[in-house]
C-alpha angles and dihedrals in degrees: 000000000000131000136237118214103212132176128221084228140344116295099027094120105263093140090056088048095048092047093047091053092045092050096048092049093047093045086058092052102254121145106236129188113203130198134192124209113225139010099317127143106169100052091053088055092063091044091054094046089057101040100033086225125104110258112229128218119229106203120151092188093058094040123001141270089263092052092048090054094049095043090051096047093045100048094039092058114092094028127106092222137007127209131188125203114208133219128245111322119344096260102034113116143103121317139020099274119117088248102041120211112269095010122134088252090053091056091045090056096041094053097031093238124155119235136233109204116213113206127195103226097177093111096023140091121144093003088069085083092058092051098045091044090053095050092046096049103034092092123006091212091074114082107208101188097181149332137252110212106211128191094022108175107204144342087268089054092050094048088054089052096044089049090052096046094044096087089056093059091218119148119248099219101180140005122204121191123221088243088056091067107124112204118221114190115251138182142176098322100033132273118012103254117257094252091066098052115087091179094055098110088055091050090050092050090052091048088050091053090048090049089052098051105032107049132072096235091179088067098032102053097061089054093052100066113151134210100256098192123116116264116252115249120250125259131274118300113246104178136039108206138131114235121192107221114193107229123167138094092302097047118036109120107114135136107236089219092060089055091047094053093051088054094043086055090053108265121140108220114219107195116207142164120244084192097057108009142064118239105280114254122245097027120140099196143025132217121189116186128195126274138116110315091150088063090054101033097123091054095044090048092052093054090085094164092057091046095051094044095049089049093048090047094052092044090051087056103258104163108251135184116197119179124191102307089028089056091049090054091053093055126093094257145355115223108201131209091276090055091250111149116223121190115235137176093303104208089120111068094222144071131245112224124193113232136182090235116097120219103204134162151070114293132205104209127193117203109238100194139011115275137168090270105033141029122231110269096029114137119215130175121223143151132245122211115161147112099211133088136197118244100209125069115245115258097195110007123198099217143029101210138205136185107258093216099052105015087233111153113249094187136247118323141180140040125247122172137185084261096077091259124149112181121167143150090235118098114214135200112210098200092110097025105057095153088077096063087040092055092044093052091044090057090044090055088051094051114099 
């Protein structure tokens, strides 16, 4: 079986624990498949950097329970071990049930995977027992096989924690001291991506050393048994097209499953950098993911050739998908946190302005008009995560959007034009909506 690394709440160090486990296993030449619960892009980058295998997102809101199970089974097979990093606290999700939908507990129950609970002990001693007891008994369907005690202050502190936990007869599978904390730089949307960290190899080495010294591997290894079978091959290719996929420090928020789907359908993905390159020649479609264009706006604005050629391609009708940061790139300007205005592609008659306010959450989006990707009335599920806003009102919005948890309206959203352009703040995972990449590629084939 596999393991889920869960936190008793956000910020307790489950990412550090997960990365330390991955780094140790990979340093010892194991093939490890990692997964991440929820709509995350940056944590999976760190997983992939360590394991050399694409981390897969397990998100039943963006996809479905059936897709989550198939994704997990398919990608687990062929690895020695598989490890899942949870999201937020173990029981944080959508709905009022004991096991909320899309919570780490939900994924544990859905996939029948045991849980290791990470507990922040920096302000605890005997009370740790009440916390762990509560998590272990709240729902008997969740199998918590052990705990990792994080931010332990001293040997005396550890004795107090162990004595408090002893009556519960739960295994302490790891102990990380306060001085063991490894700092990974962050900014307004979370951790700084791996491609921007020149010191990353040194950080990974420290994590591997932490993994070697802080965990009970005699107890852990039997819990991490992998699938061991060869993965099945993808389906029949339907389309033969070249798609330009923006990939650099400014644009790197992609679900690997989306890229895989495009390739399985026959697309050749041409990765390029809007920061440094010109638009590749001979492509029939463009895909701009999210990222941090606001952090690299000066360099993006100085690459005049790329700006002009992207604009010309869109105006000529080249099918284009732009999500979040990609949408910002297609605006007239990006106005950064210091109120500097930087010229961008200019096919969207608006400006993207950075703001302190964070827009975050799952969305149910109802398509308002027919476009090259979606028919009017089509409902999709996605996720918003950004600190920018558009200055101009939408003239012909793509979606009417609602919060998934409460059903509250979040307004109109997205741009779609007669030029085969779909631009939106909503990030989509196509795992349960394969007709979207199929329609995208069909229009790419038809583009001349």
